[in-house]
N, CA, C and O atoms as CSV, one atom per row, in Angstrom:
chain,resi,resn,atom,element,x,y,z
A,1,UNK,N,N,-27.473,-20.892,-26.104
A,1,UNK,CA,C,-27.090,-21.189,-24.746
A,1,UNK,C,C,-27.647,-20.113,-23.810
A,1,UNK,O,O,-27.257,-18.948,-23.887
A,2,UNK,N,N,-28.517,-20.499,-22.970
A,2,UNK,CA,C,-29.110,-19.571,-22.025
A,2,UNK,C,C,-28.269,-19.522,-20.761
A,2,UNK,O,O,-27.719,-20.535,-20.327
A,3,UNK,N,N,-28.175,-18.346,-20.180
A,3,UNK,CA,C,-27.427,-18.221,-18.934
A,3,UNK,C,C,-28.316,-18.605,-17.763
A,3,UNK,O,O,-29.508,-18.297,-17.741
A,4,UNK,N,N,-27.732,-19.265,-16.818
A,4,UNK,CA,C,-28.510,-19.644,-15.642
A,4,UNK,C,C,-28.598,-18.465,-14.686
A,4,UNK,O,O,-27.737,-17.585,-14.704
A,5,UNK,N,N,-29.601,-18.439,-13.877
A,5,UNK,CA,C,-29.793,-17.358,-12.931
A,5,UNK,C,C,-28.991,-17.522,-11.655
A,5,UNK,O,O,-28.977,-16.634,-10.803
A,6,UNK,N,N,-28.324,-18.656,-11.522
A,6,UNK,CA,C,-27.593,-18.941,-10.301
A,6,UNK,C,C,-26.259,-18.186,-10.284
A,6,UNK,O,O,-25.542,-18.133,-11.283
A,7,UNK,N,N,-25.955,-17.616,-9.139
A,7,UNK,CA,C,-24.687,-16.904,-8.969
A,7,UNK,C,C,-23.563,-17.921,-8.830
A,7,UNK,O,O,-23.648,-18.837,-8.012
A,8,UNK,N,N,-22.502,-17.763,-9.632
A,8,UNK,CA,C,-21.430,-18.752,-9.644
A,8,UNK,C,C,-20.197,-18.318,-8.863
A,8,UNK,O,O,-19.294,-19.125,-8.642
A,9,UNK,N,N,-20.144,-17.081,-8.451
A,9,UNK,CA,C,-18.983,-16.575,-7.716
A,9,UNK,C,C,-19.378,-16.280,-6.274
A,9,UNK,O,O,-20.378,-15.610,-6.012
A,10,UNK,N,N,-18.579,-16.789,-5.351
A,10,UNK,CA,C,-18.880,-16.578,-3.933
A,10,UNK,C,C,-18.466,-15.178,-3.508
A,10,UNK,O,O,-17.671,-14.520,-4.178
A,11,UNK,N,N,-19.008,-14.739,-2.399
A,11,UNK,CA,C,-18.644,-13.427,-1.867
A,11,UNK,C,C,-17.171,-13.392,-1.469
A,11,UNK,O,O,-16.519,-12.356,-1.593
A,12,UNK,N,N,-16.646,-14.518,-0.992
A,12,UNK,CA,C,-15.235,-14.565,-0.604
A,12,UNK,C,C,-14.347,-14.300,-1.812
A,12,UNK,O,O,-13.368,-13.559,-1.720
A,13,UNK,N,N,-14.687,-14.904,-2.934
A,13,UNK,CA,C,-13.888,-14.690,-4.145
A,13,UNK,C,C,-14.009,-13.243,-4.617
A,13,UNK,O,O,-13.014,-12.636,-5.014
A,14,UNK,N,N,-15.203,-12.694,-4.576
A,14,UNK,CA,C,-15.387,-11.299,-4.975
A,14,UNK,C,C,-14.576,-10.364,-4.078
A,14,UNK,O,O,-13.987,-9.394,-4.555
A,15,UNK,N,N,-14.547,-10.661,-2.779
A,15,UNK,CA,C,-13.783,-9.852,-1.830
A,15,UNK,C,C,-12.293,-9.949,-2.118
A,15,UNK,O,O,-11.592,-8.937,-2.119
A,16,UNK,N,N,-11.799,-11.173,-2.366
A,16,UNK,CA,C,-10.385,-11.358,-2.691
A,16,UNK,C,C,-10.004,-10.593,-3.946
A,16,UNK,O,O,-8.957,-9.948,-3.993
A,17,UNK,N,N,-10.851,-10.664,-4.959
A,17,UNK,CA,C,-10.567,-9.969,-6.206
A,17,UNK,C,C,-10.558,-8.458,-6.024
A,17,UNK,O,O,-9.721,-7.769,-6.607
A,18,UNK,N,N,-11.480,-7.938,-5.219
A,18,UNK,CA,C,-11.513,-6.486,-5.008
A,18,UNK,C,C,-10.295,-6.023,-4.220
A,18,UNK,O,O,-9.736,-4.964,-4.505
A,19,UNK,N,N,-9.869,-6.830,-3.207
A,19,UNK,CA,C,-8.649,-6.483,-2.464
A,19,UNK,C,C,-7.433,-6.492,-3.373
A,19,UNK,O,O,-6.561,-5.631,-3.260
A,20,UNK,N,N,-7.374,-7.465,-4.275
A,20,UNK,CA,C,-6.261,-7.559,-5.212
A,20,UNK,C,C,-6.225,-6.339,-6.125
A,20,UNK,O,O,-5.159,-5.776,-6.374
A,21,UNK,N,N,-7.387,-5.932,-6.622
A,21,UNK,CA,C,-7.441,-4.734,-7.476
A,21,UNK,C,C,-6.954,-3.506,-6.717
A,21,UNK,O,O,-6.194,-2.700,-7.255
A,22,UNK,N,N,-7.396,-3.362,-5.452
A,22,UNK,CA,C,-6.980,-2.214,-4.639
A,22,UNK,C,C,-5.474,-2.229,-4.408
A,22,UNK,O,O,-4.823,-1.187,-4.492
A,23,UNK,N,N,-4.910,-3.414,-4.116
A,23,UNK,CA,C,-3.466,-3.500,-3.896
A,23,UNK,C,C,-2.692,-3.142,-5.154
A,23,UNK,O,O,-1.653,-2.485,-5.079
A,24,UNK,N,N,-3.188,-3.568,-6.308
A,24,UNK,CA,C,-2.516,-3.232,-7.567
A,24,UNK,C,C,-2.555,-1.732,-7.825
A,24,UNK,O,O,-1.574,-1.151,-8.287
A,25,UNK,N,N,-3.688,-1.108,-7.527
A,25,UNK,CA,C,-3.808,0.340,-7.705
A,25,UNK,C,C,-2.853,1.072,-6.769
A,25,UNK,O,O,-2.176,2.014,-7.180
A,26,UNK,N,N,-2.798,0.633,-5.491
A,26,UNK,CA,C,-1.895,1.253,-4.519
A,26,UNK,C,C,-0.438,1.082,-4.938
A,26,UNK,O,O,0.358,2.014,-4.830
A,27,UNK,N,N,-0.097,-0.107,-5.416
A,27,UNK,CA,C,1.271,-0.381,-5.841
A,27,UNK,C,C,1.647,0.503,-7.024
A,27,UNK,O,O,2.756,1.035,-7.074
A,28,UNK,N,N,0.732,0.663,-7.974
A,28,UNK,CA,C,1.007,1.511,-9.128
A,28,UNK,C,C,1.152,2.967,-8.691
A,28,UNK,O,O,1.994,3.687,-9.229
A,29,UNK,N,N,0.351,3.411,-7.731
A,29,UNK,CA,C,0.455,4.781,-7.239
A,29,UNK,C,C,1.809,5.011,-6.566
A,29,UNK,O,O,2.436,6.050,-6.774
A,30,UNK,N,N,2.265,4.037,-5.752
A,30,UNK,CA,C,3.586,4.159,-5.127
A,30,UNK,C,C,4.688,4.179,-6.168
A,30,UNK,O,O,5.657,4.929,-6.047
A,31,UNK,N,N,4.538,3.355,-7.187
A,31,UNK,CA,C,5.534,3.292,-8.262
A,31,UNK,C,C,5.594,4.620,-9.015
A,31,UNK,O,O,6.679,5.120,-9.312
A,32,UNK,N,N,4.436,5.186,-9.319
A,32,UNK,CA,C,4.395,6.475,-10.011
A,32,UNK,C,C,4.977,7.586,-9.144
A,32,UNK,O,O,5.689,8.458,-9.643
A,33,UNK,N,N,4.672,7.555,-7.838
A,33,UNK,CA,C,5.210,8.572,-6.931
A,33,UNK,C,C,6.729,8.472,-6.857
A,33,UNK,O,O,7.423,9.488,-6.835
A,34,UNK,N,N,7.236,7.257,-6.818
A,34,UNK,CA,C,8.678,7.056,-6.778
A,34,UNK,C,C,9.317,7.557,-8.066
A,34,UNK,O,O,10.385,8.169,-8.048
A,35,UNK,N,N,8.650,7.287,-9.180
A,35,UNK,CA,C,9.167,7.713,-10.482
A,35,UNK,C,C,9.190,9.239,-10.587
A,35,UNK,O,O,10.130,9.810,-11.141
A,36,UNK,N,N,8.166,9.892,-10.061
A,36,UNK,CA,C,8.084,11.348,-10.116
A,36,UNK,C,C,8.910,12.019,-9.034
A,36,UNK,O,O,9.145,13.226,-9.102
A,37,UNK,N,N,9.355,11.270,-8.040
A,37,UNK,CA,C,10.142,11.835,-6.953
A,37,UNK,C,C,9.304,12.608,-5.958
A,37,UNK,O,O,9.828,13.462,-5.243
A,38,UNK,N,N,8.023,12.326,-5.898
A,38,UNK,CA,C,7.152,13.046,-4.975
A,38,UNK,C,C,6.910,12.271,-3.692
A,38,UNK,O,O,6.022,12.629,-2.918
A,39,UNK,N,N,7.666,11.234,-3.454
A,39,UNK,CA,C,7.473,10.442,-2.243
A,39,UNK,C,C,7.838,11.256,-1.015
A,39,UNK,O,O,8.861,11.942,-1.010
A,40,UNK,N,N,7.022,11.191,0.020
A,40,UNK,CA,C,7.248,11.934,1.251
A,40,UNK,C,C,8.481,11.395,1.969
A,40,UNK,O,O,9.198,12.162,2.612
A,41,UNK,N,N,8.736,10.118,1.874
A,41,UNK,CA,C,9.841,9.497,2.586
A,41,UNK,C,C,11.193,10.011,2.090
A,41,UNK,O,O,12.178,9.922,2.823
A,42,UNK,N,N,11.271,10.536,0.889
A,42,UNK,CA,C,12.538,11.054,0.368
A,42,UNK,C,C,12.992,12.278,1.160
A,42,UNK,O,O,14.194,12.516,1.277
A,43,UNK,N,N,12.060,13.060,1.708
A,43,UNK,CA,C,12.410,14.252,2.473
A,43,UNK,C,C,12.778,13.928,3.916
A,43,UNK,O,O,13.584,14.643,4.512
A,44,UNK,N,N,12.227,12.898,4.480
A,44,UNK,CA,C,12.397,12.614,5.895
A,44,UNK,C,C,13.792,12.144,6.307
A,44,UNK,O,O,14.228,12.518,7.395
A,45,UNK,N,N,14.523,11.355,5.524
A,45,UNK,CA,C,15.857,10.945,5.980
A,45,UNK,C,C,16.803,12.121,6.236
A,45,UNK,O,O,17.688,12.011,7.085
A,46,UNK,N,N,16.646,13.222,5.539
A,46,UNK,CA,C,17.490,14.385,5.772
A,46,UNK,C,C,17.290,14.910,7.199
A,46,UNK,O,O,18.252,15.337,7.838
A,47,UNK,N,N,16.054,14.880,7.700
A,47,UNK,CA,C,15.777,15.332,9.060
A,47,UNK,C,C,16.425,14.414,10.091
A,47,UNK,O,O,16.920,14.883,11.116
A,48,UNK,N,N,16.426,13.123,9.826
A,48,UNK,CA,C,16.990,12.200,10.799
A,48,UNK,C,C,18.513,12.305,10.828
A,48,UNK,O,O,19.125,12.020,11.858
A,49,UNK,N,N,19.134,12.704,9.729
A,49,UNK,CA,C,20.585,12.872,9.716
A,49,UNK,C,C,21.012,14.071,10.559
A,49,UNK,O,O,22.081,14.062,11.168
A,50,UNK,N,N,20.167,15.100,10.590
A,50,UNK,CA,C,20.468,16.272,11.391
A,50,UNK,C,C,20.254,16.021,12.872
A,50,UNK,O,O,20.741,16.786,13.705
A,51,UNK,N,N,19.538,14.966,13.211
A,51,UNK,CA,C,19.282,14.651,14.601
A,51,UNK,C,C,18.160,15.477,15.197
A,51,UNK,O,O,18.016,15.525,16.419
A,52,UNK,N,N,17.360,16.129,14.364
A,52,UNK,CA,C,16.284,16.969,14.889
A,52,UNK,C,C,15.041,16.172,15.224
A,52,UNK,O,O,14.226,16.631,16.024
A,53,UNK,N,N,14.864,15.002,14.647
A,53,UNK,CA,C,13.631,14.250,14.862
A,53,UNK,C,C,13.898,12.871,15.413
A,53,UNK,O,O,13.699,11.885,14.704
A,54,UNK,N,N,14.333,12.766,16.628
A,54,UNK,CA,C,14.635,11.473,17.217
A,54,UNK,C,C,13.410,10.582,17.321
A,54,UNK,O,O,13.490,9.381,17.060
A,55,UNK,N,N,12.267,11.164,17.703
A,55,UNK,CA,C,11.060,10.367,17.839
A,55,UNK,C,C,10.470,10.020,16.483
A,55,UNK,O,O,9.936,8.925,16.309
A,56,UNK,N,N,10.554,10.923,15.524
A,56,UNK,CA,C,9.972,10.645,14.217
A,56,UNK,C,C,10.737,9.548,13.510
A,56,UNK,O,O,10.154,8.819,12.707
A,57,UNK,N,N,12.024,9.406,13.782
A,57,UNK,CA,C,12.786,8.346,13.139
A,57,UNK,C,C,12.265,6.985,13.568
A,57,UNK,O,O,12.220,6.064,12.753
A,58,UNK,N,N,11.873,6.837,14.816
A,58,UNK,CA,C,11.327,5.582,15.297
A,58,UNK,C,C,9.983,5.265,14.664
A,58,UNK,O,O,9.698,4.107,14.360
A,59,UNK,N,N,9.158,6.278,14.462
A,59,UNK,CA,C,7.866,6.064,13.845
A,59,UNK,C,C,8.017,5.700,12.380
A,59,UNK,O,O,7.294,4.836,11.886
A,60,UNK,N,N,8.940,6.339,11.675
A,60,UNK,CA,C,9.146,6.053,10.268
A,60,UNK,C,C,9.653,4.632,10.064
A,60,UNK,O,O,9.312,3.986,9.074
A,61,UNK,N,N,10.457,4.150,10.984
A,61,UNK,CA,C,10.996,2.803,10.854
A,61,UNK,C,C,9.903,1.758,11.013
A,61,UNK,O,O,10.032,0.662,10.467
A,62,UNK,N,N,8.824,2.058,11.745
A,62,UNK,CA,C,7.775,1.078,11.961
A,62,UNK,C,C,6.744,1.072,10.833
A,62,UNK,O,O,5.981,0.113,10.723
A,63,UNK,N,N,6.694,2.090,10.008
A,63,UNK,CA,C,5.701,2.144,8.953
A,63,UNK,C,C,5.812,0.999,7.956
A,63,UNK,O,O,4.779,0.417,7.622
A,64,UNK,N,N,7.002,0.630,7.451
A,64,UNK,CA,C,7.046,-0.488,6.509
A,64,UNK,C,C,6.519,-1.782,7.122
A,64,UNK,O,O,5.915,-2.593,6.421
A,65,UNK,N,N,6.736,-1.984,8.413
A,65,UNK,CA,C,6.231,-3.183,9.066
A,65,UNK,C,C,4.707,-3.165,9.087
A,65,UNK,O,O,4.077,-4.205,8.896
A,66,UNK,N,N,4.109,-2.005,9.317
A,66,UNK,CA,C,2.660,-1.910,9.325
A,66,UNK,C,C,2.103,-2.138,7.929
A,66,UNK,O,O,1.060,-2.777,7.790
A,67,UNK,N,N,2.761,-1.639,6.893
A,67,UNK,CA,C,2.306,-1.863,5.533
A,67,UNK,C,C,2.380,-3.335,5.183
A,67,UNK,O,O,1.497,-3.857,4.501
A,68,UNK,N,N,3.431,-4.014,5.645
A,68,UNK,CA,C,3.559,-5.443,5.366
A,68,UNK,C,C,2.425,-6.222,6.035
A,68,UNK,O,O,1.915,-7.182,5.458
A,69,UNK,N,N,2.029,-5.826,7.233
A,69,UNK,CA,C,0.928,-6.479,7.914
A,69,UNK,C,C,-0.394,-6.235,7.193
A,69,UNK,O,O,-1.234,-7.129,7.086
A,70,UNK,N,N,-0.564,-5.009,6.703
A,70,UNK,CA,C,-1.811,-4.657,6.019
A,70,UNK,C,C,-1.929,-5.410,4.696
A,70,UNK,O,O,-3.030,-5.800,4.307
A,71,UNK,N,N,-0.822,-5.616,4.006
A,71,UNK,CA,C,-0.856,-6.291,2.722
A,71,UNK,C,C,-0.986,-7.801,2.870
A,71,UNK,O,O,-1.624,-8.456,2.046
A,72,UNK,N,N,-0.388,-8.348,3.906
A,72,UNK,CA,C,-0.357,-9.808,4.043
A,72,UNK,C,C,-1.444,-10.292,4.849
A,72,UNK,O,O,-1.564,-11.498,5.064
């Protein structure tokens, strides 16, 4: 059986697959960071409880929404 020289995968499919691989890698990195306790977000809620970072609390609350937009 000889292989044909024609490309069978479209660029759109290749792009979708590469984005999926990147998302899986990012998700695994977040999971590992959470497991190790090295997440930056774990330190920030303590600052908002003290009331020292009123503006930073607003920015932190918008980050998950931006991540959801980037992923979807």
